[in-house]
N, C-alpha and C positions, 0 to 999 in steps of 0.2 A: 583486602581490596574488593570493592563491590563492582561487579561487571554487569553491564546492561546487555540484555539478550540480543539486540540487533547489532551490537558491536562485537560480541564474542561468538556469535553463531552466524557464519557467512551464509549468503543466499546460495541456492543450488548452482547457478552459473558460476559464481565466484569459487565455490567449493570444487567444481569441475576443473577450473583453471589451476587451483592449488594442487589437485591430485595429478594433473598432467605434468607438472613440473618434476624434474628429477630430484632425488633425495640429496645428491651431492651438490656442493656449492657450484654455482655457475661462475666460470672465470670471465672477467671482463675483457673485452677486446682492447688491445693496446693500439692506439692510433698514433702515427708520428705527429710531432708538434707542427702546427701549420706554419708555413713560411710567410713572412710579411709580404703584403700585397704591393708594397712600394717598389719602384724600379730603381731606387737609390742603392748605391754601393755602400758597404759597411765602412766603419771608421778606418782610415789609413790605407784602404785598398789602392786608391789612386797614388798616394805618396809612395807606397812600396813598389808599385809598377813603374813610377818615374825613376826611382832609384835603380831598379833592375835595368831599365832601358839605358840610362846614362852610364851605368857600370859596364854594360855590354858594349856600348859605343866606344868607351875609353878615350873620348875626345869631346870637345864642346859640341853641342847640338842646338839647332834652332827649335823654337817652341813647336812649329808645325811638324817637324820630324819627330819630336818627342811625342806629340799628340798622336800621330799616325802609328807609331810603334806601341804606345800604350793601348790603343784600341785593338791592335793586332794581338797583343799579349793577353788582354782581358777577354777578347772575343765578343765585344759589345761596344756600342758607341759611348763615348765619354765627352762631356762638355769641354770645349777648348778653354772655357773660363776656369774649370777645375784644374786643368794642367797649368795654366798661367798662374793661378793663385798659389798652387803647390810650389812652383819654382820661385815665384816672387817672395812668398813668405819664408820659404826654406833658405833663401839667400840672405835673410836678415836675422837679427837677434844675437844672443850671446854665443850660441853654438850652431852656426849655419851649416847646412848639409850641401848646399849648392853655391857656386860662385857665378855671378853675372859677368860674363866676358865682354859683351856688347849688348845693345838693345835687342832683346829677343833671343839671345844666345847664352846658354848656361852649361856649366860642367859640374860634375860630382866632385866634391872635395874629399880628399882621403880622410878616413876616420882614424883618429888616434886612440 
């Protein structure tokens, strides 16, 4: 292999930098993975909180009461629309998790 002089012979300042470096390998610093900057909750967080709230209540509850209890449980504000959607969608389908007792009132169905 043919080497060119200016590529194989570093300048005096660059040579000083190389000589100042330790002979042993430098360990990279491990940084924790950055957290997403969004304020959104992860998948299923609201649904799991709603299930916990209704299980603890052991009786039908109004959406407003479920909303307040979910916010208390999670320690942050949650959209009332998220609670409504979770209850409404969870009361429909082949395997519903909730039962709509009256307008705005739901209870947790026993899981078999």
